[in-house]
C-alpha positions as CSV (number, residue, x, y, z in Angstrom):
1,X,0.2,-0.1,-0.1
2,X,1.8,3.3,-1.1
3,X,1.8,5.9,1.2
4,X,0.1,8.5,-0.9
5,X,-3.0,9.5,-3.1
6,X,-2.1,10.9,-6.3
7,X,-4.7,13.8,-7.8
8,X,-6.0,12.6,-11.3
9,X,-8.9,15.3,-12.5
10,X,-8.1,18.2,-9.7
11,X,-4.1,18.6,-9.2
12,X,-3.0,16.0,-11.3
13,X,0.0,14.2,-10.5
14,X,0.3,16.6,-7.3
15,X,0.6,13.5,-4.1
16,X,-0.8,14.2,-0.7
17,X,0.5,12.1,2.2
18,X,-2.7,10.1,2.7
19,X,-4.3,6.4,1.5
20,X,-6.9,4.5,1.7
21,X,-7.7,1.1,2.0
22,X,-10.9,-1.2,2.6
23,X,-9.4,-4.7,3.5
24,X,-10.4,-8.1,4.3
25,X,-7.4,-10.7,5.6
26,X,-9.1,-14.4,5.3
27,X,-7.2,-17.3,6.3
28,X,-3.9,-15.5,6.0
29,X,-0.9,-14.4,6.7
30,X,0.2,-10.8,5.9
31,X,1.9,-8.1,7.2
32,X,0.8,-4.7,7.7
33,X,3.2,-2.3,5.7
34,X,4.9,0.1,8.3
35,X,3.6,3.8,9.0
36,X,1.2,6.2,10.9
37,X,-2.1,4.4,10.6
38,X,-5.5,4.4,11.6
39,X,-7.2,0.7,11.4
40,X,-10.6,-0.2,12.1
41,X,-11.3,-3.7,12.3
42,X,-15.1,-3.9,11.9
43,X,-15.7,-7.7,11.8
44,X,-14.1,-10.9,12.7
45,X,-12.3,-12.3,15.2
46,X,-7.8,-13.5,14.3
47,X,-4.6,-12.8,15.7
48,X,-2.5,-9.8,15.9
49,X,1.6,-10.1,16.1
50,X,3.2,-7.0,17.6
51,X,6.8,-7.7,17.7
52,X,7.2,-11.3,19.1
53,X,4.0,-10.6,21.2
54,X,1.1,-12.1,19.8
55,X,-2.3,-10.9,20.8
56,X,-6.0,-11.6,19.8
57,X,-8.4,-9.2,17.7
58,X,-11.6,-7.9,19.1
59,X,-13.6,-6.4,16.6
60,X,-14.9,-3.7,16.6
61,X,-11.4,-2.7,17.1
62,X,-9.2,0.7,16.5
63,X,-5.6,0.4,15.9
64,X,-3.5,3.0,16.5
65,X,0.1,2.1,15.0
66,X,3.5,4.4,13.8
67,X,6.3,3.8,11.9
68,X,8.0,1.4,14.3
69,X,5.4,-0.9,15.4
70,X,5.9,-4.2,13.6
71,X,2.2,-5.6,13.4
72,X,1.6,-8.7,11.4
73,X,-1.9,-10.8,11.4
74,X,-1.8,-13.9,11.5
75,X,-5.5,-15.1,11.3
76,X,-7.6,-18.1,11.0
77,X,-10.6,-16.2,10.3
78,X,-12.1,-13.8,8.6
79,X,-11.5,-10.0,9.2
80,X,-13.1,-7.1,8.0
81,X,-11.1,-3.4,8.2
82,X,-10.6,0.0,6.9
83,X,-7.1,1.3,7.0
84,X,-6.2,5.2,6.6
85,X,-2.5,5.4,6.4
86,X,-1.3,8.7,6.4
87,X,2.1,10.8,7.0
88,X,2.7,13.0,10.3
89,X,3.2,15.9,7.9
90,X,-0.1,16.4,6.7
91,X,-1.1,17.7,10.0
92,X,2.5,19.8,10.5
93,X,5.0,20.3,7.7
94,X,7.7,20.2,10.8
95,X,5.7,17.2,12.1
96,X,8.4,14.7,11.5
97,X,11.0,16.7,13.5
98,X,8.8,17.4,16.5
99,X,8.4,13.6,16.7
100,X,11.9,12.9,16.6
101,X,12.4,15.5,19.4
102,X,9.4,14.0,21.3
103,X,11.2,10.7,21.5
104,X,14.1,12.2,22.8
105,X,12.2,13.9,25.7
106,X,12.0,17.3,24.2
107,X,8.4,18.8,24.4
108,X,7.5,21.7,21.8
109,X,5.2,24.7,22.5
110,X,1.7,26.4,21.3
111,X,0.2,24.6,17.8
112,X,3.2,22.3,17.5
113,X,2.4,21.0,21.3
114,X,-0.9,20.7,20.2
115,X,-0.4,18.5,17.0
116,X,1.9,16.0,19.5
117,X,-0.9,15.8,22.0
118,X,-3.4,14.2,19.0
119,X,-1.0,11.4,18.0
120,X,-0.1,10.4,21.7
121,X,-2.6,7.4,21.1
122,X,-0.5,6.5,18.0
123,X,3.3,7.1,19.6
124,X,2.7,6.1,23.5
125,X,3.1,2.4,24.0
126,X,3.2,0.5,27.7
127,X,2.7,-3.1,28.8
128,X,-0.8,-2.6,28.8
129,X,-1.6,-0.6,25.4
130,X,0.0,-1.9,22.4
131,X,-1.9,0.8,20.2
132,X,-5.6,-0.9,20.4
133,X,-9.2,0.4,21.5
134,X,-11.7,-1.3,21.7
135,X,-15.2,0.6,20.2
136,X,-18.6,0.1,21.1
137,X,-20.6,0.6,18.0
138,X,-21.9,3.9,18.5
139,X,-18.3,5.0,18.2
140,X,-17.2,2.1,16.1
141,X,-19.9,3.6,13.8
142,X,-18.6,7.2,14.0
143,X,-15.0,6.1,13.3
144,X,-16.5,3.9,10.0
145,X,-18.4,6.9,8.9
146,X,-15.2,9.8,8.8
147,X,-13.2,6.8,7.4
148,X,-15.1,6.4,4.9
149,X,-15.9,10.2,3.8
150,X,-11.7,10.1,3.7
151,X,-12.1,7.1,1.5
152,X,-14.4,9.1,-0.9
153,X,-12.7,11.7,-1.0
154,X,-9.0,10.7,-1.7
155,X,-10.7,7.9,-4.8
156,X,-13.8,9.7,-6.3
157,X,-11.9,13.0,-5.7
158,X,-15.5,15.0,-6.4
159,X,-14.0,18.6,-7.0
160,X,-10.8,21.0,-6.2
161,X,-11.5,20.8,-2.4
162,X,-10.6,16.9,-2.2
163,X,-6.9,17.5,-0.5
164,X,-8.3,19.9,2.2
165,X,-11.7,18.0,2.5
166,X,-9.8,14.4,3.3
167,X,-7.1,16.6,5.6
168,X,-9.6,17.9,7.6
169,X,-11.7,14.6,8.4
170,X,-8.4,13.4,9.2
171,X,-8.0,15.9,12.3
172,X,-11.1,15.5,13.1
173,X,-10.6,12.0,13.6
174,X,-7.5,12.7,15.5
175,X,-8.8,14.4,17.8
176,X,-11.9,11.9,19.0
177,X,-9.5,9.1,19.2
178,X,-7.4,11.5,21.8
179,X,-10.2,11.8,23.5
180,X,-11.2,8.4,23.4
181,X,-7.5,7.2,24.6
182,X,-7.6,8.1,28.6
183,X,-11.1,5.9,28.7
184,X,-8.6,2.7,27.6
185,X,-7.7,1.1,30.8
186,X,-6.7,-1.9,29.2
187,X,-6.9,-3.7,25.9
188,X,-7.1,-7.7,25.3
189,X,-3.7,-9.6,26.9
190,X,-1.4,-11.5,25.2
191,X,-1.4,-15.3,23.8
192,X,1.0,-17.1,26.1
193,X,3.5,-18.6,23.8
194,X,4.6,-21.3,26.6
195,X,4.3,-25.2,26.8
196,X,5.0,-28.1,24.2
197,X,5.4,-26.8,20.9
198,X,2.2,-29.0,19.9
199,X,-0.2,-27.1,22.1
200,X,0.9,-23.6,20.8
201,X,-1.3,-24.0,17.8
202,X,-4.8,-25.3,20.2
203,X,-4.2,-21.8,22.3
204,X,-4.1,-19.9,19.2
205,X,-7.2,-21.9,17.9
206,X,-8.7,-21.0,20.9
207,X,-8.1,-17.4,21.3
208,X,-9.2,-17.1,17.5
209,X,-12.2,-19.0,17.5
210,X,-13.9,-18.0,21.4
211,X,-16.8,-17.0,20.2
212,X,-17.7,-19.7,18.3
213,X,-19.1,-23.3,20.2
214,X,-16.1,-25.1,21.0
215,X,-16.1,-28.4,22.5
216,X,-13.2,-30.6,23.6
217,X,-13.9,-32.9,21.3
218,X,-13.9,-31.2,18.5
219,X,-10.6,-30.1,19.3
220,X,-8.7,-33.8,19.6
221,X,-10.3,-34.6,16.4
222,X,-8.7,-31.3,14.7
223,X,-5.7,-31.6,16.2
224,X,-5.3,-35.3,16.7
225,X,-5.1,-35.7,20.2
226,X,-7.0,-37.8,22.8
227,X,-8.5,-35.9,26.0
228,X,-6.4,-36.7,29.0
229,X,-3.1,-36.0,27.0
230,X,-4.3,-32.6,26.1
231,X,-6.1,-31.5,29.3
232,X,-2.9,-32.4,30.9
233,X,-0.9,-30.6,28.1
234,X,-2.8,-27.4,29.1
235,X,-2.5,-28.3,33.5
236,X,0.9,-27.5,33.0
237,X,0.7,-25.0,30.5
238,X,-1.6,-22.5,32.0
239,X,-2.8,-24.8,35.0
240,X,-6.0,-24.4,33.3
241,X,-8.5,-27.7,31.8
242,X,-9.4,-26.7,27.8
243,X,-12.6,-25.6,28.9
244,X,-11.7,-23.7,31.6
245,X,-8.5,-21.8,29.5
246,X,-11.5,-21.3,26.9
247,X,-13.2,-19.1,29.8
248,X,-10.4,-17.5,30.8
249,X,-10.2,-16.4,27.5
250,X,-14.0,-15.0,27.1
251,X,-14.1,-13.7,30.7
252,X,-10.5,-11.6,29.5
253,X,-12.4,-10.2,26.6
254,X,-15.6,-9.7,28.0
255,X,-13.4,-8.1,31.2
256,X,-12.0,-4.4,28.7
257,X,-16.2,-4.2,26.9
258,X,-17.6,-3.8,29.8
259,X,-14.7,-1.1,31.4
260,X,-14.3,0.8,28.2
261,X,-17.8,0.6,26.3
262,X,-21.4,0.8,26.7
263,X,-22.6,-2.2,24.8
264,X,-25.5,-4.2,26.7
265,X,-24.4,-7.3,28.1
266,X,-26.8,-9.1,25.9
267,X,-24.6,-8.0,23.2
268,X,-20.7,-8.5,25.0
269,X,-21.9,-12.6,25.9
270,X,-22.8,-12.6,21.9
271,X,-19.3,-11.2,21.1
272,X,-17.3,-13.8,23.1
273,X,-19.5,-16.8,23.1
274,X,-21.9,-17.5,25.5
275,X,-25.7,-17.4,24.9
276,X,-26.7,-18.3,28.9
277,X,-27.3,-15.3,31.4
278,X,-26.6,-17.6,34.2
279,X,-23.2,-19.5,33.3
280,X,-22.1,-15.7,31.7
281,X,-23.2,-14.0,35.2
282,X,-21.5,-17.2,37.1
283,X,-18.3,-17.1,35.5
284,X,-17.8,-13.4,35.0
285,X,-18.4,-13.7,38.9
286,X,-15.5,-15.9,39.5
287,X,-13.1,-14.2,36.9
288,X,-14.6,-10.8,38.8
289,X,-15.6,-11.4,42.3
290,X,-18.9,-9.0,40.4
291,X,-21.5,-9.6,38.6
292,X,-21.3,-8.5,35.1
293,X,-23.9,-5.7,35.7
294,X,-22.1,-5.0,39.1
295,X,-18.9,-4.7,37.1
296,X,-20.4,-1.9,34.6
297,X,-21.4,0.2,37.6
298,X,-18.3,-0.1,39.6
299,X,-15.2,0.5,36.8
300,X,-17.3,1.7,33.3
301,X,-14.8,4.7,32.5
302,X,-18.1,5.7,29.9
303,X,-20.2,5.8,32.5
304,X,-17.9,7.8,34.9
C-alpha cells in the first residue's frame, strides 16, 4: 500500500500523504506495512502479532499504529477492516522533526504541542497498551463513517477541495481518537507462547475462535490428540483445563468491553461466545468477584 494519493482530474500528479483501503484478512498471514495508520477492524476474529507478541483481535477494534510498530495479522478466521495510512506531515509540515524531538524528551510549544498531543495514541506504548482500543457500536460507527468520507474523497476526488476536505476529516478523527484514549483501561492481553510446541496451535485456535461453540471432542479431532493428553498439556502450561482456559479467554475479552464500552451485556455475551445469561454471570463473578452489572457500575469509564 503506497503512502500517498495522487491527484487525477484536480491537481493532476500532485500527491497528498494519505491513502485509504478497505481490506479483508482471511485465512492468511499478512504483514502490515510500516507507517502511521488508523486501522478499524469492523468484523471478525483473529490474531495480531506486534513485534514478537501475539494478541487476539477483537471487533470492533481501533488500532493506532506508528512507523515503528512491526505488525502482522495471523488469522484463521475472516477479518474485515478499513485503513487510513497518513504521513504526519499532513498534520503539520514540521511533524517529522517534532516526533523526533518527542522521542528524545523534547517538548514543543503552542500548536506544535497540541499536534503531538493528538498523536499520543499512536506513539505512546506500555505493557497494557499496544495501540489497540476496543470501541462500542456508536464509536465504531462514527470512526467508520469518517474513514469512508476520507476514502470517498481520496478515491473519487469529486472537486478541487478533495485534499483539504480529506485532511479536515483526518484532523477530526485524530482529535476524537485522542479524546477516547484516556478512557482505555486496558486492552486484550497477550496470548501465552509457553508450553509444548504441540499446544501452541491449539491455544491460537481458541484465541481466534472463542466466539463460536467449541467442544473438547472438536479439538481432539482437529488436532489429533486424546482428551487426557490435551488436558494434561493445558494444565502443565496454563494451570487450567482446556474448557476452563477457553472460559478465561472469554472473560478476559468481556472484561475491557464492560470497562470501556456501553454495549449491552447481552451483546457482549454474544461477542464472546456465550448464550446463557446465568452461565455468563456465574463465570464472570468467578473471574472478577462481581456480576457483569456490578462490574459496569463500579468500573465502566464511559459512565464516569
